[in-house]
VMD Tcl script that draws the C-alpha trace (Angstrom):
set ca {
  {-11.98 21.98 32.30}
  {-8.43 23.11 31.51}
  {-7.26 19.51 31.88}
  {-9.85 18.39 29.33}
  {-8.91 21.07 26.83}
  {-5.23 20.24 27.24}
  {-5.88 16.74 25.86}
  {-5.29 16.47 22.14}
  {-8.10 13.98 21.92}
  {-11.19 14.06 19.74}
  {-13.14 12.05 22.31}
  {-12.75 14.86 24.86}
  {-13.84 17.42 22.28}
  {-16.82 15.26 21.33}
  {-17.81 15.04 25.00}
  {-17.62 18.82 25.39}
  {-19.67 19.27 22.21}
  {-22.34 16.89 23.48}
  {-22.54 18.78 26.78}
  {-22.92 22.09 24.95}
  {-25.45 20.59 22.53}
  {-27.58 18.94 25.20}
  {-27.69 22.14 27.24}
  {-29.07 24.07 24.25}
  {-30.98 21.26 22.51}
  {-34.39 22.80 23.02}
  {-33.26 26.07 21.40}
  {-31.47 24.69 18.34}
  {-32.63 21.11 17.85}
  {-33.29 20.27 14.19}
  {-33.61 16.50 13.62}
  {-33.52 16.75 9.82}
  {-30.34 18.83 9.83}
  {-28.61 16.52 12.29}
  {-29.97 13.48 10.45}
  {-28.45 14.83 7.25}
  {-25.15 15.07 9.09}
  {-25.58 11.45 10.18}
  {-26.26 10.43 6.57}
  {-23.24 12.35 5.30}
  {-21.00 10.94 8.03}
  {-22.27 7.43 7.25}
  {-21.40 7.89 3.57}
  {-17.99 9.28 4.47}
  {-17.38 6.34 6.79}
  {-18.33 3.91 4.02}
  {-15.88 5.65 1.67}
  {-13.20 5.48 4.35}
  {-13.87 1.77 4.81}
  {-13.36 1.25 1.07}
  {-10.15 3.28 1.26}
  {-9.00 1.18 4.23}
  {-9.68 -2.02 2.31}
  {-7.71 -0.72 -0.66}
  {-4.85 0.49 1.56}
  {-4.74 -2.90 3.29}
  {-4.61 -4.71 -0.05}
  {-1.87 -2.36 -1.29}
  {0.15 -2.98 1.88}
  {-0.19 -6.76 1.56}
  {0.83 -6.58 -2.09}
  {3.84 -4.40 -1.25}
  {4.88 -6.84 1.48}
  {4.60 -9.76 -0.96}
  {6.70 -7.91 -3.52}
  {9.28 -7.17 -0.83}
  {9.42 -10.88 0.03}
  {9.95 -11.77 -3.62}
  {12.64 -9.10 -3.96}
  {14.42 -10.42 -0.86}
  {14.35 -13.95 -2.25}
  {15.75 -12.78 -5.58}
  {18.60 -10.94 -3.89}
  {19.41 -13.98 -1.73}
  {19.39 -16.31 -4.74}
  {21.45 -13.97 -6.90}
  {23.94 -13.39 -4.08}
  {24.49 -17.14 -3.98}
  {24.99 -17.18 -7.76}
  {27.55 -14.38 -7.54}
  {29.44 -16.34 -4.89}
  {29.44 -19.39 -7.18}
  {30.68 -17.31 -10.11}
  {33.41 -15.86 -7.91}
  {34.51 -19.33 -6.89}
  {34.50 -20.58 -10.50}
  {36.62 -17.60 -11.56}
  {39.06 -18.17 -8.71}
  {39.41 -21.86 -9.66}
  {40.04 -21.00 -13.32}
  {42.60 -18.35 -12.38}
  {44.38 -20.78 -10.05}
  {44.54 -23.46 -12.78}
  {45.73 -20.91 -15.31}
  {48.49 -19.77 -12.97}
  {49.66 -23.38 -12.46}
  {49.70 -24.11 -16.18}
  {51.61 -20.91 -16.90}
  {54.14 -21.83 -14.24}
  {54.48 -25.33 -15.71}
  {54.85 -23.87 -19.20}
  {57.53 -21.50 -17.98}
  {59.44 -24.40 -16.39}
  {59.26 -26.47 -19.59}
  {60.50 -23.59 -21.68}
  {63.37 -22.96 -19.32}
  {64.39 -26.61 -19.50}
  {64.10 -26.60 -23.27}
  {66.23 -23.50 -23.59}
  {68.94 -24.86 -21.32}
  {69.10 -28.49 -22.50}
  {67.90 -28.70 -26.04}
  {70.68 -27.52 -28.25}
  {69.70 -30.44 -30.44}
  {65.89 -30.43 -30.72}
  {65.89 -33.81 -32.46}
  {66.85 -35.80 -29.37}
  {64.16 -37.93 -27.77}
  {64.25 -35.84 -24.60}
  {63.80 -32.59 -26.46}
  {61.06 -33.95 -28.69}
  {59.21 -35.19 -25.60}
  {59.74 -31.87 -23.85}
  {58.47 -29.95 -26.88}
  {55.34 -32.12 -26.88}
  {54.77 -31.21 -23.23}
  {55.24 -27.54 -24.07}
  {52.69 -27.78 -26.87}
  {50.13 -29.52 -24.65}
  {50.70 -27.06 -21.82}
  {50.28 -24.09 -24.15}
  {46.98 -25.59 -25.26}
  {45.85 -25.93 -21.64}
  {46.94 -22.35 -20.93}
  {44.79 -21.17 -23.81}
  {41.86 -23.24 -22.51}
  {42.16 -21.78 -19.02}
  {42.58 -18.26 -20.37}
  {39.29 -18.71 -22.20}
  {37.76 -20.16 -19.03}
  {38.91 -17.13 -17.04}
  {37.49 -14.78 -19.66}
  {34.17 -16.65 -19.66}
  {34.03 -16.84 -15.85}
  {34.80 -13.12 -15.60}
  {31.98 -12.30 -18.01}
  {29.57 -14.54 -16.10}
  {30.59 -12.95 -12.82}
  {30.10 -9.44 -14.23}
  {26.64 -10.38 -15.54}
  {25.70 -11.93 -12.19}
  {26.95 -8.85 -10.31}
  {24.99 -6.54 -12.62}
  {21.85 -8.58 -12.08}
  {22.44 -8.54 -8.33}
  {22.76 -4.76 -8.46}
  {19.43 -4.59 -10.30}
  {17.80 -6.88 -7.75}
  {19.20 -4.77 -4.92}
  {17.72 -1.70 -6.58}
  {14.38 -3.52 -6.88}
  {14.66 -4.49 -3.23}
  {15.19 -0.87 -2.20}
  {12.20 0.16 -4.31}
  {10.09 -2.61 -2.78}
  {11.12 -1.52 0.72}
  {10.18 2.08 -0.09}
  {6.84 0.88 -1.48}
  {6.18 -0.99 1.78}
  {6.94 2.13 3.80}
  {4.60 4.21 1.65}
  {1.87 1.57 1.80}
  {2.31 1.31 5.57}
  {2.04 5.08 5.90}
  {-1.11 5.12 3.76}
  {-2.58 2.24 5.77}
  {-1.89 4.03 9.03}
  {-3.49 7.19 7.65}
  {-6.53 5.20 6.47}
  {-6.92 3.61 9.90}
  {-6.70 6.98 11.62}
  {-9.18 8.45 9.14}
  {-11.73 5.69 9.65}
  {-11.33 5.98 13.42}
  {-11.96 9.72 13.18}
  {-14.99 9.16 10.91}
  {-16.42 6.62 13.35}
  {-16.08 9.05 16.24}
  {-17.65 11.80 14.16}
  {-20.57 9.56 13.20}
  {-21.04 8.50 16.82}
  {-21.09 12.17 17.84}
  {-23.83 13.00 15.30}
  {-25.80 9.92 16.30}
  {-25.67 10.98 19.95}
  {-26.70 14.51 19.01}
  {-29.63 13.12 17.02}
  {-30.68 10.90 19.92}
  {-30.64 13.88 22.28}
  {-32.49 15.99 19.74}
  {-35.19 13.37 19.28}
  {-35.69 13.15 23.04}
  {-35.97 16.92 23.53}
  {-38.14 17.70 20.50}
  {-38.65 15.71 17.35}
  {-41.17 18.04 15.63}
  {-38.96 20.91 14.50}
  {-41.46 22.61 12.19}
  {-44.41 22.22 14.59}
  {-46.74 20.53 12.11}
  {-47.63 17.75 14.55}
  {-45.49 15.12 12.85}
  {-42.08 13.96 14.05}
  {-39.07 13.74 11.76}
  {-38.38 10.43 10.06}
  {-34.95 10.61 11.71}
  {-36.70 10.32 15.06}
  {-38.91 7.43 13.97}
  {-41.73 9.69 12.80}
  {-43.38 10.06 9.41}
  {-42.58 13.70 8.49}
  {-40.44 13.50 5.36}
  {-39.40 17.18 5.74}
  {-39.44 18.33 9.34}
  {-38.12 21.77 8.34}
  {-41.26 22.70 6.43}
  {-44.66 22.89 8.15}
  {-46.48 22.43 4.83}
  {-44.98 18.96 4.42}
  {-46.30 16.01 6.41}
  {-48.39 12.88 5.73}
  {-51.92 13.89 4.72}
  {-51.00 17.49 3.97}
  {-52.68 19.03 0.89}
  {-50.45 19.17 -2.16}
  {-49.63 22.74 -3.14}
  {-49.30 23.75 -6.76}
  {-45.90 24.55 -8.21}
  {-43.95 24.46 -4.96}
  {-41.86 21.48 -6.11}
  {-42.44 19.67 -2.82}
  {-43.94 16.34 -1.88}
  {-46.34 17.96 0.60}
  {-48.17 14.79 1.64}
  {-45.02 12.63 1.79}
  {-46.48 10.02 -0.56}
  {-43.32 9.89 -2.63}
  {-44.57 11.39 -5.91}
  {-44.90 15.12 -5.24}
  {-47.95 15.26 -7.59}
  {-51.09 17.26 -6.86}
  {-54.23 15.06 -6.50}
  {-57.87 16.12 -6.27}
  {-61.05 14.07 -6.47}
  {-58.90 11.02 -7.04}
  {-57.45 12.56 -10.21}
  {-54.03 13.96 -11.01}
}
mol new
graphics top color blue
foreach p $ca { graphics top sphere $p radius 0.5 }
foreach p [lrange $ca 0 end-1] q [lrange $ca 1 end] { graphics top cylinder $p $q radius 0.2 }
display resetview
């Protein structure tokens, strides 16, 4: 017996309870009371099944949202990489144009004492064009930097959403696990009451001794805890009971109400 009690298992406890119940069934058997427990446990099980369905749906939804969040992060990561590459290309081109411009200016300073010569005029034209390209690439770098910053900010937001989606999945998974455990416990509890009722019905199904078995045991006594209530019993005035179990609880005499 110590080995049984050492098990943290509801099944073992249910088994012990059934043994104790069956050994004292004749002294304490009340089909209506146990039947009420069966009804309550059935209702609780139905509620738990609804909760399980809702928890399952919430978990599936959380998983779907996590998938979407993962896809967004992957896509945005790719965009950030593209923006990084575009910025690097623009910076590289800008550096080359600045170097070219610096070379032209050095040549002009060293060789063009007379700016009207053909060489110097041509060199000045190259300087002007290169300065224009430098300005273009500076603008391109500025634009690429802004696009990269925007892409990085959006990626940060998507990563935050991903973390939130992951947390939501963990919560939904925890709730689903709890719902599964709850419904398993409710099923065992219902099975225990059903077994108790079966034992009770076998040992004595007429608790109030009025000659009619409880409806929970397949009989026709609608209240097996009251000997004045059974099919065919006379209706009593002002007791608020359906004495003859006909469903209306109204006193009849000589075929009249």
